C-alpha positions as CSV (number, residue, x, y, z in Angstrom):
1,M,288.4,57.0,97.9
2,T,291.8,56.3,99.6
3,D,294.5,53.9,98.6
4,L,293.6,51.8,101.6
5,Q,290.0,51.4,100.6
6,M,291.0,50.5,97.1
7,G,293.4,47.9,98.4
8,L,290.7,46.3,100.6
9,F,288.3,46.1,97.7
10,G,290.9,44.4,95.6
11,L,291.7,41.8,98.3
12,G,288.0,41.1,98.8
13,G,287.4,40.5,95.1
14,A,290.4,38.2,94.9
15,A,289.1,36.2,97.8
16,V,285.7,35.7,96.2
17,V,287.3,34.5,92.9
18,A,289.5,32.1,94.9
19,V,286.5,30.6,96.7
20,L,284.6,30.0,93.5
21,A,287.5,28.4,91.9
22,Y,288.0,26.1,94.8
23,N,284.4,25.0,94.7
24,K,284.6,24.2,91.0
25,W,287.7,22.1,91.6
26,Q,286.0,20.2,94.5
27,E,282.9,19.5,92.3
28,Y,285.1,18.1,89.6
29,R,287.1,16.0,92.0
30,H,283.9,14.4,93.6
31,R,282.4,13.7,90.2
32,K,285.5,11.7,89.2
33,V,285.5,9.8,92.4
34,A,281.8,8.9,91.9
35,E,282.4,7.7,88.4
36,Q,285.2,5.4,89.6
37,V,282.9,4.0,92.4
38,M,280.0,3.3,90.1
39,K,282.2,1.7,87.4
40,S,282.4,-2.0,87.9
41,D,284.8,-4.5,86.3
42,H,282.6,-7.4,87.4
43,Q,280.5,-9.3,84.9
44,D,276.8,-9.6,85.3
45,I,276.2,-13.2,86.5
46,L,272.6,-13.4,85.2
47,L,273.5,-12.0,81.8
48,E,276.6,-14.3,81.6
49,Q,274.4,-17.3,82.5
50,A,271.9,-16.4,79.8
51,A,274.7,-16.1,77.3
52,V,276.1,-19.5,78.2
53,E,272.6,-21.0,78.1
54,R,272.1,-19.5,74.6
55,R,275.4,-21.0,73.3
56,R,274.5,-24.4,74.8
57,Q,271.1,-24.4,73.1
58,A,272.8,-23.4,69.8
59,E,275.1,-26.4,70.1
60,V,272.5,-29.0,71.2
61,Q,269.5,-27.9,69.0
62,P,270.7,-29.3,65.7
63,A,271.3,-32.7,67.2
64,E,267.9,-32.8,68.6
65,L,266.3,-31.7,65.4
66,D,267.8,-34.7,63.7
67,D,265.6,-37.0,65.8
68,D,262.5,-34.9,65.4
69,D,262.6,-32.3,62.6
70,D,259.1,-31.1,63.6
71,M,260.2,-29.9,67.0
72,P,259.8,-26.1,66.9
73,W,262.6,-23.8,68.1
74,R,261.9,-22.3,71.5
75,E,263.9,-19.4,72.7
76,P,265.1,-20.1,76.3
77,T,264.1,-17.6,78.9
78,L,266.0,-16.3,81.8
79,G,266.2,-18.9,84.6
80,E,264.3,-21.6,82.5
81,S,265.7,-25.1,81.8
82,D,264.6,-28.0,79.8
83,T,261.6,-30.0,81.0
84,E,263.6,-33.2,81.0
85,D,266.3,-31.6,83.1
86,Q,263.7,-30.4,85.6
87,A,262.3,-33.9,85.9
88,E,265.7,-35.6,86.4
89,T,267.3,-33.0,88.5
90,P,265.0,-31.2,91.0
91,E,265.7,-27.6,91.6
92,P,267.0,-26.7,95.0
93,P,264.3,-25.2,97.3
94,N,263.8,-21.5,96.9
95,Q,263.6,-19.7,100.2
96,A,261.2,-17.0,98.9
97,S,258.9,-19.6,97.2
98,G,258.9,-21.6,100.4
99,L,257.9,-18.6,102.4
100,A,255.1,-17.7,100.0
101,A,253.8,-21.3,100.2
102,A,253.9,-21.2,103.9
103,L,252.0,-17.9,104.0
104,K,249.4,-19.3,101.5
105,E,248.9,-22.4,103.7
106,A,248.8,-20.6,107.0
107,P,245.2,-19.6,106.9
108,Q,244.2,-23.1,106.1
109,R,245.7,-24.5,109.2
110,Q,243.3,-25.2,111.9
111,E,244.2,-23.2,115.0
112,P,243.3,-24.4,118.4
113,Q,239.8,-23.2,119.6
114,A,240.3,-20.3,122.0
115,V,236.6,-20.4,123.1
116,D,234.7,-23.5,123.9
117,E,232.2,-24.2,121.1
118,T,229.3,-24.9,123.6
119,A,230.0,-21.6,125.4
120,Q,230.2,-19.8,122.0
121,A,226.8,-21.3,120.9
122,K,225.2,-20.1,124.1
123,L,226.6,-16.6,123.7
124,E,225.3,-16.5,120.1
125,A,221.9,-17.8,121.2
126,A,221.8,-15.1,123.9
127,E,222.5,-12.4,121.4
128,V,219.6,-13.7,119.2
129,E,217.3,-13.6,122.2
130,A,218.4,-10.1,122.9
131,R,217.6,-8.9,119.4
132,E,214.3,-10.7,118.8
133,V,211.3,-9.8,121.0
134,P,208.6,-12.4,121.0
135,R,205.6,-11.4,119.1
136,S,203.4,-12.1,122.1
137,L,205.0,-9.0,123.6
138,L,205.4,-6.7,120.6
139,D,204.2,-7.4,117.1
140,P,205.1,-5.2,114.1
141,R,201.7,-5.9,112.6
142,V,200.1,-4.4,115.7
143,D,202.7,-2.0,117.1
144,F,205.0,0.8,115.8
145,I,208.2,-0.3,117.5
146,V,211.2,1.8,118.5
147,V,214.5,-0.1,119.2
148,M,216.6,1.6,121.9
149,E,220.1,0.6,123.0
150,L,221.5,2.4,126.1
151,V,225.1,3.0,126.9
152,E,224.4,2.0,130.5
153,A,221.5,0.3,132.2
154,V,218.9,2.7,133.5
155,P,216.3,2.0,136.3
156,A,212.7,1.5,135.2
157,P,211.3,4.5,137.1
158,Q,213.7,6.8,135.4
159,I,212.8,5.4,132.0
160,F,209.1,6.0,132.6
161,E,209.5,9.4,134.2
162,S,211.4,10.9,131.2
163,Q,208.5,11.4,128.7
164,K,205.6,10.6,131.0
165,D,203.8,13.9,130.4
166,A,204.2,13.8,126.6
167,L,203.1,10.1,126.3
168,A,200.0,10.8,128.5
169,R,198.6,12.8,125.7
170,I,198.5,9.8,123.4
171,S,195.2,8.0,123.1
172,K,196.7,4.6,122.2
173,P,198.6,2.2,124.6
174,V,202.3,2.4,124.8
175,L,204.0,-0.9,125.7
176,W,207.5,-0.9,127.3
177,V,209.6,-4.1,126.9
178,G,213.1,-4.6,128.4
179,F,215.7,-7.3,128.2
180,N,216.3,-8.9,131.6
181,D,220.1,-9.6,131.5
182,K,219.9,-12.0,134.5
183,Q,217.1,-14.2,133.1
184,R,218.1,-13.7,129.5
185,E,214.6,-12.9,128.3
186,W,212.4,-10.0,127.3
187,E,209.7,-8.9,129.7
188,I,207.1,-6.2,130.1
189,I,208.6,-3.4,132.2
190,Q,206.5,-2.6,135.3
191,T,206.2,1.0,136.5
192,D,207.2,0.0,140.0
193,S,210.0,-2.3,139.0
194,D,213.4,-1.9,140.6
195,R,215.3,-3.4,137.7
196,A,217.6,-1.5,135.3
197,Y,217.5,-2.1,131.6
198,R,220.0,-1.4,128.8
199,R,217.9,-2.8,125.9
200,L,214.5,-1.3,125.3
201,R,211.7,-1.9,122.8
202,I,208.9,0.6,123.0
203,G,205.7,-0.1,121.0
204,L,202.9,2.3,120.1
205,Q,199.7,0.2,119.5
206,L,198.2,0.9,116.1
207,A,194.6,0.3,116.9
208,D,192.1,-0.6,119.6
209,R,188.3,-0.6,119.9
210,R,188.3,3.2,119.9
211,G,189.7,3.2,116.3
212,P,193.1,3.5,114.5
213,L,196.1,5.5,115.5
214,S,196.0,9.2,114.6
215,E,198.7,11.3,112.9
216,M,198.9,13.5,116.0
217,D,199.4,10.6,118.4
218,L,202.2,9.3,116.1
219,N,204.0,12.6,115.9
220,I,203.9,13.0,119.7
221,F,205.3,9.5,120.1
222,V,208.1,10.0,117.6
223,V,209.3,13.3,119.2
224,A,209.0,11.8,122.7
225,M,211.2,8.8,121.6
226,H,213.9,11.1,120.2
227,Q,213.9,13.1,123.4
228,L,214.0,9.9,125.5
229,A,217.0,8.7,123.6
230,D,218.9,12.0,124.2
231,E,218.2,11.9,127.9
232,L,219.1,8.2,128.4
233,L,222.2,8.5,126.1
234,A,220.7,5.9,123.9
235,V,220.7,5.0,120.2
236,A,217.2,5.0,118.9
237,D,216.2,3.1,115.7
238,M,212.7,3.3,114.3
239,S,211.2,2.4,111.0
240,P,210.0,5.2,108.6
241,H,206.7,6.3,110.0
242,Q,205.2,7.7,106.7
243,G,203.1,4.5,106.1
244,V,202.2,3.8,109.8
245,I,198.8,5.5,109.6
246,G,197.9,3.4,106.6
247,L,198.8,0.2,108.5
248,A,196.8,1.4,111.5
249,V,193.7,1.9,109.3
250,D,194.2,-1.5,107.7
251,I,194.4,-3.4,111.0
252,D,191.5,-1.4,112.4
253,G,189.4,-2.4,109.4
254,F,190.1,-6.0,110.0
255,C,189.3,-5.7,113.7
256,A,186.0,-4.1,112.8
257,D,185.0,-7.1,110.7
258,V,185.6,-9.6,113.4
259,D,184.7,-7.6,116.5
260,L,181.6,-9.6,117.7
261,Q,180.2,-9.8,121.2
262,I,177.4,-12.4,121.4
263,G,174.9,-12.0,124.2
264,V,172.4,-14.5,125.5
265,H,169.7,-12.8,127.6
266,L,167.8,-14.3,130.5
267,I,164.6,-12.3,131.3
268,S,162.1,-12.8,134.0
269,K,158.6,-14.0,133.3
270,G,157.1,-11.5,135.7
271,T,158.9,-11.5,139.0
272,P,162.2,-9.6,139.0
273,F,165.4,-11.4,139.8
274,A,166.9,-10.7,143.2
275,G,170.5,-9.5,143.3
276,T,171.4,-11.8,146.1
277,K,170.1,-14.8,144.2
278,I,172.1,-13.8,141.1
279,R,175.2,-13.4,143.2
280,A,174.8,-16.8,144.9
281,L,174.3,-18.6,141.5
282,A,177.3,-16.8,139.9
283,E,179.7,-17.5,142.7
284,A,178.6,-21.2,142.8
285,A,179.5,-21.3,139.1
286,G,183.0,-20.0,139.8
287,M,182.3,-16.4,138.6
288,V,183.9,-13.4,140.4
289,L,182.4,-9.9,140.6
290,G,184.9,-7.4,139.4
291,D,185.4,-3.6,139.6
292,D,183.9,-3.3,136.1
293,G,180.4,-4.3,137.5
294,F,180.5,-7.8,135.8
295,F,180.8,-11.3,137.0
296,T,183.6,-13.0,135.1
297,K,184.1,-16.7,134.4
298,R,187.8,-17.6,133.9
299,D,189.6,-20.8,133.1
300,D,192.2,-22.5,135.3
301,D,195.0,-20.2,133.8
302,G,193.0,-17.1,134.6
303,N,191.9,-16.4,131.0
304,E,188.5,-14.8,130.6
305,L,185.8,-17.0,129.1
306,F,182.6,-15.0,129.4
307,K,180.9,-12.4,131.6
308,L,177.6,-11.9,133.3
309,Q,176.1,-8.4,133.5
310,N,172.8,-6.7,134.4
311,Y,170.4,-6.6,131.5
312,E,169.4,-3.2,132.8
313,T,171.7,-0.2,133.1
314,T,172.7,-0.6,136.8
315,L,176.0,-2.3,137.3
316,F,176.6,-4.9,139.8
317,S,178.6,-4.0,142.9
318,P,179.2,-5.7,146.3
319,D,177.1,-3.1,148.0
320,S,174.3,-2.5,145.5
321,I,173.6,-6.1,144.7
322,K,172.3,-6.8,148.2
323,S,169.2,-4.7,147.5
324,L,169.2,-4.9,143.7
325,T,166.4,-6.4,141.6
326,T,166.4,-6.7,137.8
327,H,164.2,-8.1,135.1
328,G,167.0,-9.7,133.3
329,I,170.7,-10.6,133.1
330,T,173.0,-11.1,130.1
331,F,175.7,-13.7,129.4
332,M,178.3,-12.1,127.1
333,L,180.9,-13.8,125.0
334,D,183.6,-11.6,123.5
335,V,184.5,-13.6,120.4
336,P,187.9,-12.2,119.5
337,R,189.2,-12.5,123.0
338,V,188.6,-16.2,123.8
339,V,190.4,-19.3,122.6
340,H,188.3,-22.2,121.4
341,G,185.2,-20.0,120.9
342,E,182.8,-22.8,120.0
343,R,183.6,-24.7,123.2
344,V,183.3,-21.6,125.3
345,F,180.0,-20.6,123.7
346,F,178.6,-24.1,124.5
347,L,179.8,-23.7,128.1
348,M,178.2,-20.2,128.4
349,V,174.8,-21.4,127.0
350,D,174.8,-24.4,129.3
351,Q,175.4,-22.0,132.3
352,A,172.6,-19.7,131.1
353,R,170.2,-22.6,131.0
354,R,171.1,-23.5,134.6
355,F,170.4,-19.9,135.7
356,A,167.1,-20.0,133.8
357,D,165.9,-23.1,135.7
358,A,167.0,-21.6,139.0
359,L,165.5,-18.1,138.4
360,Q,162.4,-19.3,136.5
361,G,163.4,-17.1,133.5
362,Q,163.5,-17.5,129.7
363,L,166.4,-17.3,127.2
364,V,165.9,-14.7,124.5
365,D,167.8,-13.0,121.7
366,D,168.4,-9.3,121.3
367,N,164.9,-8.9,120.0
368,R,163.5,-10.6,123.1
369,Q,162.5,-13.6,121.0
370,P,162.9,-17.1,122.5
371,L,166.1,-18.8,121.7
372,H,165.8,-22.4,120.5
373,E,168.5,-25.1,119.9
374,A,168.7,-24.6,116.2
375,Q,169.2,-20.9,116.6
376,L,172.0,-21.4,119.1
377,D,173.7,-23.9,116.8
378,G,173.5,-21.3,113.9
379,I,175.0,-18.6,116.1
380,K,177.8,-20.8,117.1
381,R,178.6,-21.8,113.5
382,E,178.1,-18.5,111.7
383,Y,179.3,-15.9,114.3
384,V,181.7,-17.8,116.5
385,A,183.4,-20.4,114.4
386,K,183.7,-18.4,111.2
387,T,184.9,-15.3,112.9
388,Q,187.6,-17.1,114.8
389,A,188.7,-18.9,111.6
390,N,189.1,-15.6,109.8
391,M,191.2,-14.3,112.6
392,A,193.4,-17.4,112.5
393,Q,193.8,-17.1,108.8
394,Y,194.8,-13.4,109.2
395,G,197.5,-14.5,111.6
396,L,196.0,-13.0,114.8
397,P,194.2,-15.9,116.5
398,A,191.4,-15.2,118.9
399,G,192.5,-15.0,122.5
400,S,196.1,-14.4,121.5
401,P,198.1,-11.7,123.3
402,Q,197.8,-9.5,120.2
403,A,194.1,-10.0,120.0
404,L,193.6,-9.2,123.7
405,R,195.4,-5.8,123.1
406,L,193.6,-5.0,119.9
407,F,190.1,-5.7,121.3
408,S,190.5,-3.7,124.5
C-alpha cells in the first residue's frame, strides 16, 4: 500500500469522527433548547386559585363553627364555592354548558312539518293496502302464498309465460294476484291483461273437491316460484313449507264434513217429461242453460242459487233438449256454495212444486220415496242450517269466496 493510499484512509477516518462529533454536539444543543422552551416561570392559575380558596376556608371555618359546632368540615373541591355564595351571586354563563343544553333541547323542539299530514296518512294507508291482500282473494288458511316484489313492473303475459309448463303439472289451482298501482288495490291477474305489476302474491290452493294438496304438487310449485323470481329479478318470500301438507289435510277434512249437495227429485208418474217443456218452465223461472248441461238459477248479483239437471245420465244441451224425453229431473242445492242456505232451500222446493204441478210429476227423495212437508223441514234444519252454521263457526262461511274455491 502506497503512502498516498495511507493518507487517503487517514483523511477518511478523520472525516467520519468529525461528523459523529458534530452530530453529538447538535443533539446536546437541541435538548437544551427544548428544556428551556418547556420550562415555564408562570404559575398554574387553577392550582393557585385552589390554594387561595383553601387558605380562605381555613380562616373562615373557625368563625362559622362558633355558631354551629355541629357543622362538619367539608373539603372544598376545585371550582366549587359555598352554597350561599352561589345563591347570592349567580355564576356567569358557561359557553360549553350553554352549548350542551342547547344540544339537549334541540331534539325536543318541534320542527316545521315538511310533508302535509293528510298526504302522509294517505301514503301510509296505501302502503298498508299494498302489503295486505284481502282474504277474499287469498287466504292463508286456504292457500300457500308466495310474496314477490319485483324491481320493475312486468306485463301480465310475461308473468304467466315464465313457469306455465311447470305449473300446468300441478293438480290444484294457482291464483295470481297483483297490486294495481293506479287504482291502489289488489286484483286477480287475468291472463289476457295488458297491465304490468311490480307486487305479486301467488297462492297455491291447499284443497278442493278432489282432495288435499300433494307433496309432489307442493315441490313443483316451490321450485317454479324460485325460478320465476330469478327470471323476473324479484325477491320471493314464502313461509316454511314443511307443515303445508298437514294444513292441506286438515282443511280437506273439514270440507269433507260439510260438503253436502241436497237433491229434490221430480219423477214422472208414467208419461216422460218432454225436454221442450222442461226448457220452457226453466227459462220462465229465470234459469239459464249452461255449458255444463245444467239449468242454473242465480240471484241479482249473479251468485248461484241452485241447479236443475236431468235425473237420467243425459245432459241437457240446446240441441238435444229439443228431442229429449226423461222420466225425471233433479233440483240440486250445493250447501257450502250458497249464502242463506235455508232461504235458498225454501225457494228451490217451491220451484220444484211448481214444476211438479205443470209436469204432473211427484217429488221424491233419493230412495224414490215421496217427500212430505215434515221431511223437507227436517232436511232444511239438519242438513242445511247446521252445516252452514258449522262453516261460519270455522271461519269459512258458506258462499264466501274461499268456500267457492274450496268446493269446486
